[in-house]
N, C-alpha and C positions, 0 to 999 in steps of 0.2 A: 782209292788209288792205290795200285800196285807197285813198287816200288823196291831194285835191286842195286844192292850198295855193295860195291866192287873193288878189296882194298889189293892192290895191284904188286903189290912188296913180296916176295918170296922168304922174306926171313922170317922167321918163329917169332911173334910177338912184338911186329914191326910197330912204327909208327902210323902207317897206314891203319891199320887194323886200329889200331886207337880213337881213329877217328871217326872210321865207320862204325865202332862200336858206339861212340859217343851222339854220332845222327841217328842210331837207330834208338840211343833210348830218349831220344827227345820226340823221335816218332811215337813211340812207345804212350807217352805223355800224353800227348794230343790223342789218340786211340783210335784214329778215324784212316789209317793205313793198314796193307798187307804189307809186310816188311821181309824181303828176305838179303842173307850175307853170302857173299862170297871171298875165300880168304885166299890167294895163290899160291901159301906155301906148299902144296903140293902141285903144281904150276907142271902140265905135262907136254903142253901142245906144243908140237916141233915148228921149230924156227923155218921161216920160208927158207924155200930151196932144199929142205932136208927131210918133207912129208908133209901131208895134209892131212886136214882131219875131216871123218868119214864119218858122215850121221850112223850107219849101219856097225861102225865099228868103236864108238865112242869109250874112251874112258872114265872110268869116273868122275874124276875132276874136268873133263869137260861136258860130262852127262850134267853136273853138278851147275857150271858155268849155265850150260845153255837152259837147264827146266828154272835157273831165277830170270834169268836174263831174255827171255822168251814171252812168256804175259806180263812181262814188266812195262808200267805207262812211263815211268821216268827211271834212269840207266845215273849211276852216280859212281864213280871213277874217283878212287882215290890212288894219289899216284907220287910216289916217294922221287925227291928229286935227286937223278943219278948225275951227274957233271954236267951240271946246266941243263936236263932234259930229263922227259920221261922216261923210266927205267925199257927195257928191250919187251920185257915180257908184255907190259900194257900194247905197246903200239905194233908185235906181232902177235895180238889176239886178233887185234883190229884189221890186221891186213889179211889173217886165215881165215877168218869170218866174213871178209865183205868179199862172197863168192856167190853165185846164184844161190846156190843150193842151201844158203842162211842168212840170204837176202834180206827174210823177214827179221831179223834182228836189228835193222835199220829201218824199220818201217813202223808211221802213227807211233812214236815214241820220241822224248826229250830226254835228253843227255845233258849231266852236269857235271864240271870235269873242279877236282880242289886239287895242288899240288901240297904236300906234304914237307915239311923242312925241322930238323931240330933245331936251329940257326933261323937267320932271317930269308928265306929264298919259299920256293914252291910256286914263284908264277910261270915261268917257262915249262916246267913240264905239262901243265896246265893249256898254257896254249899252244905247245905242241901237241896234244892229244886231240884238243879243239880242230886241227888243221885235217889231221887224220882222218878223226868221225867227220868232217862236215864233207871230205873228199870222197868219203866212202859213200854218206848220202847220196852224194851229187850219182856219182859211177854207178850204184844202183839204184837208181831213179826210185829211188825212195822219199816218203814225205814225214820227214821227221826234222826236228830243230837240236841243235845245244845251245843251251839257256847262256845269253852273253855274260852273269853274270859269273865270274869263278871265283874261288875262295883259296887264299894263302895261308895254310896256318903254320904260322910260326912258332918257333918253340914249342913243337909239340908237346913233347914229354916232359916240361914244364906245365904246361895246361889242362893234362889229359891222364890221367895214371891208367895201368895195364887194361884196365876194364873198361877204358870210355867213359870214367865217371872224368868232369867239370872239377880242375882244384887249382887251377894260375888264376892269369889277369882277370879281370873282367872286361878288360878289352875284347880279348878275347872271345869271352861266352857271349856278347852283344853282338859282336860281328859274325860271329859263326849261324847264331840265329836270324837275324838279317838275312845271310844267304840261303838259309835254309826254306824260309820264311817268303823269299824274291822264288827262288826255285821252284817251292810249291805250289803259287799261283801261277807263274810261266805255264806249270805243266798243268791245270787245271785249267787253264783259258786254251791251250792246246788240244786239250782229251774232251770240251764239250763242244768244241767249235763243228758245224758240219763242213764236211768236205765240199766244195765245189768241184760243180759237175765238171767232167774233162770234155775240152772243145773238139 
């Protein structure tokens, strides 16, 4: 399976990056997947109303993001919680890519959402992104799903080191692994299912 892990924090050495690196380590141990990772530190997608993304003039960051997202069967977004919601970079990315020229980014994929906090939080950004991505899938008439199980990464900096290695509470490790296994199972079932003929 091809998997894109996307850290949507623009901060250097962010907790979101720690988490996607942690997931990358777990997937490497599995050895069955082709994994790519995108970090939003160099984010430069124009905000809605200030410009748009054009395939013929992609910036290096836009090209890196699309090259990871485009072939992926599973796309995992890790979002920091800013004032009880997802960061603007995350939702803006979906708004800017949810247009006809990038419709394929929302077709035949499984999306997974993780909310990141250095305290006890993370649910709201994951829920907000679930809503935005689901709406975009519907609007573009695509055939994808958002996995129903989201993950709240509590006290991320206490449970994961800067390289994304687990160093914390066993509950964190157990629940993160359960989330990943659930997400992979949903993706495997979605990918192998034969499409229904259109009426």
